[in-house]
N, C-alpha and C positions, 0 to 999 in steps of 0.2 A: 684435648679433643678425644672423644670416645672412638675407639677402633674395634669394631666387632669382627668376628670371623665370617667367612663366606663359604658356602658349599654349593657345588654344581653337581647335580645328579644326571647321569647320562652324558658324561663329559667327553666321550670319545667321538661323538657325532660332529657334524659340521658346525652347528650352532653352539654345541657344548664347548668345543675346542676354542672357538672365537670368544666365547663368554669367559672362559677361564683366563685366557690371555689378557682380555680387557680388565678383568677384576684384579689380576696380579699387577699389571702395569699401572693401575690407578693409584696404588699405594694407600688406598682407603681402608684396607682390611689388615688386621693383625696377622691372620693366616688365611690362605685360600686352599680349600680342600676340593678334590675332584674325584668322583667315584663313577665307575663304569664297568662293563663286562671285561674290557681289555684296556691296556695302556695305549695312549696315543703313540704314533710313530716317532714324534718329536716332543717328548715331555719337557715342560718348562722347569728349569732348576729353581727351586724355592717353593713350588707348588706341592702340596701334600697329596699324592695320588694313592688310590686304593682300588683294588679290583674285587668285584663280587657279582653274583647273579641275583638280580632284583627279584626273581621268582622264588628265591629262598628267603622267606620272611625272618627266619632265625638269624641269618647272616646280616640282614638289614638291621635287625634289633641290636645285634652284638656290635656292629660298627657304630651305630648312633650312641650306644652306651659308652663306647670307647671315646667318642668325641665329647660326650658329656663329662666324663671323668677327667679328660685333658684340661677342662676348664675354659672359661671365657664364653660370653653370650654370642650367639650367631645373630648378626644383624641382617643377613641375606642368605636365603636358600632358594635355588632355582632348580626345578625339575624339568629336564628336557626330554624325558621319556615319551615316545609316541611313534606311531607307524601308520602309514597310508597304504602301503603295499609291501609285499614280502613273498618269500617262498615258504609255503606252508608244509603240512604233512604230505608225504608221498610226492614231494617235489612239485606240488601243485602251486601255481602262481596265484597269489591273493591280490586282487585288484578291486577298487570300489565298485559296488553293484550299480548297474544302470536301470534295472527293472526288478519287479517282485520275483520273477522266475530265477534270478541270480542269487537269491538269499540262500545261504547254507549255514548249518549249525556250526561247523568247525570254523568257518570264516568269521562268524559273529563272535564266537568264543575268543578268537585271536584278537579282534578289535577291542573287545571289552577288557580282556586281560591286559593288553599293552597300553591302551589309552585311558583306562579308568581304574582298574584294580591295582596295578602296580604303583601308579602315582598315589592312590589312596593309602597303600601300605606305607609308603614313604611319608606321607602326610601324618599318619599315626605316630611314627617314630621320631620325626624331626621336630614336632611341636615343642617338646621339652627343651630342645636346644635354643629355640627362639624366645621362649618365655623369659622375661626379665624386666629390668627397669627402663631400658632404652628401647626406642622404636625398632621394630624388625619387619622385614618383608619376606613373604613366602610366595613365590611365583611359580605358576604352572603354565607350560606352553599348551594352549588350547587351540581353537580354530574358530573363525567366524561361522563356518558351516555347522558348528555345534549350537548355534542360536536357533531356538524353535520358532520364534516369531519372525525371524529374518529369512526363513527357509521358503523361497518362492520357486525353486527349481526341482526339488525332490531328488531322488536317487541317492547314491552313496550311503545306503542305509546303515551299515555297520559303523562306518567312520563317523557319520553325523551323530548317531545315537550314542556312541561311546564317548564322544566329546561332550555331548549334552549331559551324560552321566557324570563325567569329570566335573563339569560346571556345578552340578547339584552337590557333589561332594564338597566342593569349595564353599558353596553357599552355606551348607550345614555347618562346616567347620568354623566359618567366620562367626556364626551365631554362637557357637559353643565357646570360641575364644573370647568373645565379648563378655563372657561370664567368668572365665578362668585365666585368660592370658590377654588382657586388654591391649597390650603393646603390639600384638601380632596382626599384621595387615595381609590379607590374602588377595592374590591377583591372578586372574585368568587372562593370559596374553595371546593375542593373535598376531603372529609376526609378519603376516603377509606371505606371499609366495617367495620362498627363499631358495637360492640356487644350491640345493643339497640333494642327496640321494633320495630323500623323501618325496621331493617334487619332480624328480628327473623325468618320469614318463609323461608329465603334463606340461612341461616347460614350453613346448612348441606353440601352445595355444595362449600363452601369457604375453601381453605386450611388453616390449623391452623395458619400458619405464616402470613396469610393475613386477619385474623379476629382480629381487633384492639380493645383495651379497649378505653373507653371514655377518660381516662387520657392521653393515648398515643397520640391520634389524636389532643386533645386540646393542649398538650405540643408542638407538631409539629407546629401547627398553630402559637402559640405565639412565637416560635423561628424563624419562617419564616417572619412574617409580618414587623418586624423592618427594614428589608432590602428592602422593597418595597416602591416605591415613586410614588407620584401623577403624576409627569412628564411622567413616563413610563406606567401609568395605562390606562385602567383597567388591572388587572392581573387575569388570569384564571389558577390556580395552583392546584397541588395535595398535598397530605400529605408529600411528599418528597421535596416540593418546586419546582418541575418541571412544566414547562408550559404545558398546554393542548391546542391543537388547537381549536379555536372557532367553 
């Protein structure tokens, strides 16, 4: 039975840590690699950890080249990079905009860099790791609010637009892969509202049965992706496996 390698990008966050644990414990992968800005407090023995700043493309390229030279096709790469709120320049709090007057250049730049540009840089450099004779999956954590046709509430300009931009990157890449890497299936995944730092300021408004644990949304993802194919990709799906309109 073929055992490919797995890579989790952004592995020190709540979802990333849960994903690394699940992948390693499954025994389905020859090696599990985890990359992030910093090591987790409790690294798993047997997982291949690496730290780097994703904003430095040279470091991203070098790391992916090292993985390529180490050998073995990657059958799964998951990018967990993303942000909804943060502390920005001059210690200003970045939160989703509620109205047009809230739009700011620096805040938009933060959203697009974190949610679209950095994942796109990883997309560029991990594609050679996935290309091969066996099916492979490349998953990006997106969001339902990135859907243009499903937007009935407005607001959250930067976050929505940056996730829409990520979705377009994924769409373009799948078209290209269908020409040069037919085994690669791209997936844009909406995990639901998960109990992590990303959603913390908004959890009070979420019904208890709609606030998921990291373990739940990761399990859902890993149960869904085996049924997705490159021929029908890219896939924009939620935690239930239901398609989301682009």
